[in-house]
FIRO-413602 format. One line per field, with one value per residue (C-alpha): x, y, z; residue number from 1. Coordinates in Angstrom, 2 decimals. Layout:
N
u	(X | ...);
v	(Y | ...);
w	(Z | ...);
k	(NUM | ...);
% end
This chain:
102
u	(119.70 | 119.47 | 117.49 | 119.45 | 120.11 | 123.33 | 123.13 | 124.87 | 127.10 | 126.28 | 129.69 | 130.67 | 133.24 | 130.64 | 128.18 | 130.82 | 131.71 | 128.06 | 127.57 | 130.73 | 129.48 | 126.08 | 127.48 | 130.14 | 127.56 | 125.54 | 128.68 | 128.00 | 130.88 | 132.80 | 129.63 | 128.10 | 129.25 | 126.87 | 124.36 | 121.19 | 121.23 | 119.60 | 121.38 | 123.31 | 126.99 | 127.77 | 126.18 | 127.98 | 131.27 | 130.59 | 129.87 | 132.90 | 135.08 | 134.01 | 134.71 | 131.00 | 129.44 | 126.71 | 123.42 | 121.08 | 117.47 | 115.41 | 112.18 | 113.93 | 115.14 | 111.67 | 110.14 | 112.64 | 111.90 | 108.13 | 108.32 | 110.53 | 108.16 | 105.10 | 106.83 | 107.73 | 104.03 | 102.45 | 98.97 | 99.23 | 99.45 | 95.66 | 95.35 | 98.18 | 96.41 | 93.13 | 94.82 | 96.69 | 93.41 | 91.72 | 94.68 | 94.75 | 91.02 | 91.32 | 94.21 | 92.27 | 89.21 | 88.85 | 89.55 | 87.15 | 88.41 | 87.69 | 85.78 | 89.08 | 89.87 | 92.81);
v	(122.61 | 120.43 | 119.86 | 117.29 | 116.85 | 116.24 | 113.24 | 113.47 | 116.41 | 119.63 | 121.20 | 124.09 | 122.04 | 119.40 | 122.07 | 123.70 | 120.31 | 119.57 | 123.07 | 122.67 | 119.34 | 120.79 | 123.92 | 121.96 | 119.47 | 122.41 | 124.08 | 127.11 | 126.98 | 129.88 | 131.92 | 132.15 | 135.07 | 134.89 | 132.65 | 133.50 | 131.57 | 131.27 | 132.51 | 129.27 | 129.88 | 126.49 | 127.54 | 130.89 | 129.06 | 126.71 | 129.58 | 131.52 | 128.42 | 128.57 | 132.28 | 133.10 | 136.18 | 135.21 | 137.12 | 136.42 | 135.81 | 138.76 | 136.73 | 134.13 | 136.85 | 138.41 | 134.98 | 134.31 | 137.71 | 137.21 | 133.73 | 135.05 | 137.96 | 135.69 | 133.29 | 136.21 | 136.99 | 134.09 | 135.55 | 134.73 | 130.97 | 130.55 | 132.61 | 130.62 | 127.35 | 128.57 | 129.77 | 126.46 | 124.56 | 126.69 | 126.27 | 122.48 | 122.27 | 124.36 | 122.25 | 119.03 | 120.23 | 119.07 | 121.84 | 122.58 | 123.51 | 126.96 | 127.54 | 127.70 | 124.13 | 125.03);
w	(84.94 | 88.04 | 91.20 | 93.13 | 96.80 | 98.64 | 100.94 | 104.28 | 105.07 | 103.26 | 103.80 | 101.56 | 99.64 | 98.76 | 97.66 | 95.44 | 93.94 | 93.11 | 91.71 | 89.61 | 88.23 | 87.31 | 85.70 | 83.82 | 82.51 | 81.18 | 79.80 | 82.00 | 84.48 | 82.94 | 82.29 | 85.80 | 87.96 | 90.93 | 92.68 | 94.60 | 97.87 | 101.26 | 104.39 | 104.91 | 105.59 | 104.07 | 100.78 | 100.83 | 101.47 | 98.57 | 96.20 | 97.44 | 96.90 | 93.26 | 93.02 | 92.66 | 94.19 | 96.66 | 96.48 | 99.38 | 98.36 | 99.59 | 99.79 | 101.95 | 104.34 | 104.58 | 105.26 | 108.08 | 109.63 | 109.45 | 110.98 | 113.78 | 114.43 | 114.55 | 116.93 | 119.22 | 119.84 | 121.76 | 121.26 | 117.56 | 118.16 | 118.09 | 114.91 | 113.32 | 114.16 | 112.65 | 109.47 | 109.13 | 109.47 | 106.78 | 104.42 | 104.92 | 104.27 | 101.11 | 99.84 | 100.35 | 98.43 | 94.83 | 92.37 | 89.56 | 86.12 | 84.83 | 81.60 | 79.71 | 80.84 | 83.07);
k	(1 | 2 | 3 | 4 | 5 | 6 | 7 | 8 | 9 | 10 | 11 | 12 | 13 | 14 | 15 | 16 | 17 | 18 | 19 | 20 | 21 | 22 | 23 | 24 | 25 | 26 | 27 | 28 | 29 | 30 | 31 | 32 | 33 | 34 | 35 | 36 | 37 | 38 | 39 | 40 | 41 | 42 | 43 | 44 | 45 | 46 | 47 | 48 | 49 | 50 | 51 | 52 | 53 | 54 | 55 | 56 | 57 | 58 | 59 | 60 | 61 | 62 | 63 | 64 | 65 | 66 | 67 | 68 | 69 | 70 | 71 | 72 | 73 | 74 | 75 | 76 | 77 | 78 | 79 | 80 | 81 | 82 | 83 | 84 | 85 | 86 | 87 | 88 | 89 | 90 | 91 | 92 | 93 | 94 | 95 | 96 | 97 | 98 | 99 | 100 | 101 | 102);
% end
């Protein structure tokens, strides 16, 4: 479908206009009943403007809750730093191909 960004203001009416354009271009405007979104009220407003039911992404909500919980425990800062370092190091290492070639 589409993976574009909205420059400048991300007001609900602009989001609904962009969503309308994408769905219309794909000939899906009259076939979509709902949209999975983040918790942004602007996104919910945009979907509501189009008459779409808004379904909040469960994984996004869990992620927000976990981040908030981690930030609430100052003692976890050192652990968070160490984990971030390990992840960065792993991401920078060259990856070897498996026997299947993938």
